[in-house]
C-alpha positions, 0 to 999 in steps of 0.5 A: 634148361633148369626148372626155374628157367622153364617156369619163367618161359612158361609164365612169359608164354602165358602172359603173351597168350592172355594179351592176345586173348584180351586184345581179341575180346576188346576188338570184338566188344568195341566194334560197333554193331552196325545195323542197316538203316533204310531212309524214308526215301529209300523205303518209298523208292523200294515200294514203287519199284516193287509195285511196278515189278509185280504189275509188269511181270507177266504171267503170274502163275498164282494169279492165273490159277486164282482167276481160272478158279473164279471163272470156273465157279461162275460158269458152274453157277451162272454169272447173273445169280446171287451166288456169282456175286459172292464168288466175285466178293460182291455180297458182304454176307458171304465171301467165296473161297475163290474170291478170298484167294484173290484178296490174299494174293493182293494183300501178299503182293501189294499190302506191304506197300500201300496205305490201308485206304489205298489197299482197300481201293485196290480190292473194292475196285479190282484194279490190282494186276491190271496189266494181267487182265488179258488172261481173263479170256482164257484163250490158250492161243492168246498168251503174252509175256511182259518183263520190266527193267530200268525202273527209275523213281525220282522224288519231286523237287517241288517243295509243295509236293514233297511226297510225290515221286515220278517213275518211269520203267521200260517194259518188254511185251512179247505177244503170242506169236513171239513178236516183241515190242518196247514200251515206256511206262510213266506215272506218279506215286504219292507216298503218304508215309514212309514206304506206303503208297497213298496213290499210284497213277500210270499216266502213260503206258506207251500203248501197252494197255492196248496190247493187253486188251 
């Protein structure tokens, strides 16, 4: 093959390679950058599901450590003293490290899913982790487990209550002897803004509260 022919073939190969390169760059540039877009309704459903999963998954080891520390501190100083009120977060002048740990846990677990007012109510009324309260007696022989499944969250079809969501969940409860019972939990949540719960109410827990108590 002559030098002229070699140059000609080389030029053709170069042009072909450039075409492939250009096509690849063009494809990369024209492909749309698709970002995950979560609708307001999806955010609302996710918020309700997250709260149900937290409330009905027991035990929560971090919660256990915190309430044991609170109980230990109150036992040391006496439950009817001003210092005990501080441990329980009652005194505005001083919040104990034990109580602050509880607030931090509530904020981490529930804060992202509640409005500011609803979150403040969780703290002031100490109603977060309600179904974990059975551990407050610290009797090692009275231990139970709960796990939640089949969570269904449905937006209200009533045009007058567009922010209302009904929910149901199946909760499996195992007592300290290993006996298992099934409970259907029903309730309503009001989503004041996308992904933020303004009110969360369990209307029927299928007898689960009695088991915990």
